[in-house]
Structures are given as C-alpha cells and as structure tokens.
N, C-alpha and C positions, 0 to 999 in steps of 0.2 A: 523492369523490376519483377521478381517472382511474385506470384499471387500470395499475398500475406496470409490469406485465410487458410492456405494449405501448408504454411510453414510453422515451425515451433514459435510460440509466443515470444516476441521481443527479439527475433533474429533477423528481421528485415527492417531496413531503415529508410525513411524518406530522405530526399537528396539535399535538403537545405536545413541550416541551423542558425540560431542567433547566438552571439558570443560577446563577452566583454572581459576586461582584465583590471585588476586593482594593483597599482604600484605607486610608490611615493605618496601614500595617503589619499589617493584619488582614483575613482573609477574612470576608465576610458569610455568614450562613446561606444554604445553597443553597435554591432554591425551584423548583417546577414551574410552568410558565406556557405559554400558547398561543404557538405560533411566530409571531413578529411581527418587524418591522424593528428593528434595533439602532440606538440613538441614539449618535452619536459627535461629539465636538467636532472641528472642522476641524484643530485642532492636535494631535490624538491621536498619540502616539508611533508606533503601528503604521502610520499613513498616510504617515509621512515616513521611518521607519527600519526598516520591515519586521520589527517585533518580534512575530512570530506563528509558531505551530506548530500541528500538528493530528495526529489519528490516524484510522485507518480500520479498522473491524472489523465483524463481522457476527453477527447472531442468526438462527437457523434454526428454522422450525416443522416438526416431524417429522410423519410420517403419522398418528401417534397423538394429535396435537394438542399435545404437549409442545414447549416452546421452550428452546433452548440457545444460549448465547453462546460463540463460539469464541476460545479463548486470551485471555481477558480480562486475566489477570495480566500476560502478556507485553506487551500493548499499553499497559497502564497504566505499566509499568516503562519502556518506550521513551519515552513522553511525558514522564516525569519527567526522563529524560536530555536530551531536546530542550529542555525548559524551562530546565534548568541551563546548557546550552551557550549559550542565548540570554539568560541572566541574568534570566529572568522568574519572578515568583512563581507558584506552582502549589499547589492544595490537596493535602493528604496523599494517598497512594495509596488509603487507605481511603475517603476522601471521594470521590475520583474514581470508584472502583469503585461506590460507592453511587449516585452521580449517573448513571452509565451504566446500572446495573441498574434504577434507578427510571424512567429514560427508556424503557427497553424495556417495562417493565410498563405505563407510561402509554399506550404505543402498540401494545400486544400484538395488538389486533384488526386492526391494519393490516399485520401481518406476512404476506406471501404464503406459500402452501404451497411446499415445496421443489419445483423448484430455485430458486425465488425466495427472498428473504431480507430482513432489515431491515439496511440498511447504516447503521452508527453512526459519526458524525463528532464526536468531542470536539475542541473548538477553543479555543485560548488566545491572547490578544493583549494588547499593552500599550496602556494608555489614558491614561497621564500626558500632560497638556497642556503641551507644551514643545517648540517647534520648534528650540530651541537645544541639544537633548539628543542630538546626534549621537554623542557619546562617553560618554553616560551611559545606563544601562539604565532601562527603565520600571519604576517602583515600584508603579504602579497597573495593574490588569489586569481583564479579563473572561474568564470560562471558562464554556462552555456545551456541552451535548450535543444535537446535531441528528440526527434520524433520517430515513432515506429508504428507503421500500419499493422494492425493485428486483427485476427479473426475472433470468433467466439471462443472464449477460454474453454468452454465445454462443448466443443464442436461435435463430439460424439455422444452428447447427452449427459445430463447430470448423473453422477455416480456417487453413492454414499462412500465416504472416506473412512479409512482405518486410522485411528489416532492413538498413539501411545501417550499415556499420562505419566509425566516424569516429574518427580519431586525435586527439581533443581531449577535454578534461575536461568533465564535466557540471556539477561544482561545485568548491569549493575544498577543499584538504586539511583534514581535521579538522572541516569543517562539512558535508560531504556526508552524514554520518550523521544529521543533523537532518532531521526530517520537516517542513520549512518551505516555505511557498509560494514563497519567493524561489528555492529550488533548482529547483522545477518551472518557474518563469518563465524561468530561464536556459536550459532545454532547449528552449523553444518555437521560437526562431529556427532552430536546426539541424534540428529536426523539420519545420517548415513548408517549409524549403528542400528537404529530402530528399523530402517528399511531392510537391512540385511538379516536381522535376528527375528523380527516379528512381522515383516512385510507391511509396516506402517507407512501411510502416506505423509503423515505429519507427526510432530511431537508437540503436545500441549504442556507448556512449562508451568509447574505448580510448586514453587519452593515452599517447603514446610506445609504443604497442603493448601497453599494460597493460590488458587487457579488464576492464571493471568492471560497468556496468549501463546500462539505457536510461533515458529520462526518467521512467519511472513503474514500472519493474519490475526485479527481479534476473535474472541470466542464469546458465544452466547448460548444460553439455554432457552428453549421456546416450548410453550404448550398452548392450549386453547385459551388460556386466561392471561398469561404473562410472558414477558421476555426478561431474562435475568442475565446480567453481565457484570464483570468486575468494575468497580468504581475507579475513576481516573486518578492516577498519581504518576510519579516520575519513573515507575518501574517498567512501563510498557508504552507502546506507541498509541497516541490518541488518534485513532483511525477516523478519517472523514467518512468512509463508508459506514463504519460503526455508528457514528453520529446520525447519519442520514437514515439508517434503518431504525434506530431508536425513535427518531422523530416520526417516521411513518407508522411505527408500531402504535404510538400514542394516537395518531390520527385514526387508526383502524380499531381502536378500542381496547388494545392490550394494556395491561398494567406493566409499566417498565420499572424494573428494580436495578439500580446500580449499587452494588455492594460486594462484599467478599463472598466467594463460593468455595466452601471447604470441600475437600475431596469426597467425604462420605455423603454430603448432600448431592453432589454431582452424580455419583453412582446411583443413588436412590431416584433422583429426578428422571434420569434417562430410561428407567424401567418402563415408564409410560409416556414420557415427553420426548422432545426432539433437541438436537444440538446442531450448531452450525459455525462456520468460520467466515468472517467478513473481511473483504479487502477490495481494492480497486479492480484488480484483474478478474477475480472470481465472483464478485458482488457478495453472494452468500452461498457457500458450499455446504451441503448436508453431511453430517457425520453419521455413519451407520454402525460403527463399532469402536468402543474404547478398550484399550489393553492396559490393565493396571495390575501391578504386582503379580504378573504371570497369569492373570485371568482375563478372559475376554467378556465384555459386557455389551450386549446388543442394545442399540439405541432404538427404543420403540419396537417396531417390527423389522428394523434393519434396513428399511427402504427410505426413499426421499420423503420427508415429513410434509404433511398437508400445510401446516402453518409456516414452515420454513419456505415452502414454495409460494405461499400467499404473500409473505413479506418480501421475498426476492422479486416477485413479479411486480409488486407495487413500485419498487425502485426502478427496475428496468423499463417499465412503461413510461416513467417520467423521462428517463434518459433517451428513450426512443421517440419522444414527442407524442406518445399515444395517450398520455394522461396529463392533467393540468399540473403545472409547476407552481403550486400555491406557496412554496417557500422561497421562491426566487433563486433557485440553485443554478439555473442555466444562463449562460451569457453568450452572446454572439461574438465571434472574433473580429 
C-alpha cells in the first residue's frame, strides 16, 4: 500500500470492509470482506433519486500503540437521523457500532501513527430496482464501512483560508442537516466559480445574510472572550467536531453563543477577531480573508489566530491521547 501520509486525503483505502444488505424487510447478517467493486443494477434507486447518506469519523493510533475511535456514538446517532430523513432502512445503532469497530480491528495494522489516522466512512444507499419510484422510498439498501488511512490534513502546516461569503443557500431547509452526497454536489458549482473568479478556498453560504456553513464545514467566530456560531436547525449539518469544539471552548472559559450571525456583524467582528471552519478532516481551519460583495476583508492580522489555535490544539490533544478525555469521547475498537 502507498504511504497514505504522502497521498491526497481519502485516496488510499484499507483492504477490508464490513457490509450488509436489506431485502424483504430484513437486514442480512453483516460480514467482513475484501474491499471490492459494488455491483448495482442500472435501475437502482440511488442512481436515479439520490437515496444515499454517509458519515465520516476517525480512529487514532496513540504513541503507546493503543487505538481509539473519536465520538463513535455521536456519528452513529447522526447517521440514524440522516437515514430517517431519507426514509432509508438502516441497521440498529448497536449493529452499526459493531460494524464500525470490526472494520477498524480488521484494518488496525494500516492505521498511521498520529497525526495520521484511519478515516472511517459508513455508507448507506437505496438499491430497490425501480426507475418509477420518484415518490417512493427505497425499501432495499446496502450498508458498508469503508476505511481510508490518511495523513495530517494540513501536512504542509496550517494556512489561513480565503472564503467567499455568498448570500445563497447550500441546501434546502430541513434537509441541510442530512449528511447526503446531494448536499455536497449542490455546493460544487458556487465553489468552483469562487475558486476561478476570486481564488477562494471555500464558500460560506449565507442566505439572506443568515450565515450558516460552507460546502463541507461548520463556521465559527472566535476572540479572546467568546465563540459564536449559528444555532442548530435543519438548514445545515450538525457537526460532531463543531459540538466538540464548543464543549471545549466552555471548558477553557470562553462564552459560547449559538445564534444567528448577520453579515454586517461578521464583517465587523473579523476586524479584530478570528474565524474558522470545523470538520472531521481539518478539525479547525483558520480563515484569513473574507471576500464579500467584491471587497476583501482581512480577518484579524490575516494569519492563524491565537485563539483558533488554542481551541484546535485542545481537541487534537484529546484525539492524540495527550490530554484527558473528560467527556468520554474516545472508545476502544
């Protein structure tokens, strides 16, 4: 296997996966198998009506050789919600957890040392063969756990991002909270346009000035006193990393505010404060510049912010086993 720490994130795969299928109103016994192509009928529901969702979480190898999965229960619970909103069958939480931990065990020798990790991708999609089922959910499904050994997302060092603030929605109300491929596809057009026109790294979606999230990460404002982020609703993904960072921010003495962030407040805040994007892959990525309405707005001094780094480090130290896991977020496979 190629050294995953030297390959693009998510392009190298561990050799084993766990899988099960749902037919005739029942789930099969899950099994472990080699990673191999999945066979689908051309009329499968997922290919025509996007009946699919997934999760993304990580397992870490500590310096003493022990392996820990980060916030397994939270990711399993979120996938149950995604499946319910898509009206897809899904195995019980207990089975999902067992399949994830078994996949980690099967691939344990392929987990890189920290700051590398094993990225875990549970995937669920509809397989009912019926191209007339536009208004009917898929009753058949496949569920599998794919693993990808990955290096440090910021192997070249943290770099402040350029972010375009766009007053449009990423997804639809009440469906934005689903971790579905269709939601990511909707963000591609604006992102590619922003990259080409203003050399942006990401687009922060802010419909009618209501700041929400980027195409692949949650958003927060940070200064020496507080962390401000959008309150949860159905419009955007309820990030597990977001929740972890807010919990640690409270532990560190920051005031945490979950509320609306109007565009004028955001622009004013970043004159002296900091801003970041949170997600499983990047943890907390600093923003150095906002582009809005044709004008560039430097965030703080344009560099990686002190408080962004403090908050990020508090989380990665727990994941690496260097700090106490006082919230019970880590579990052994």
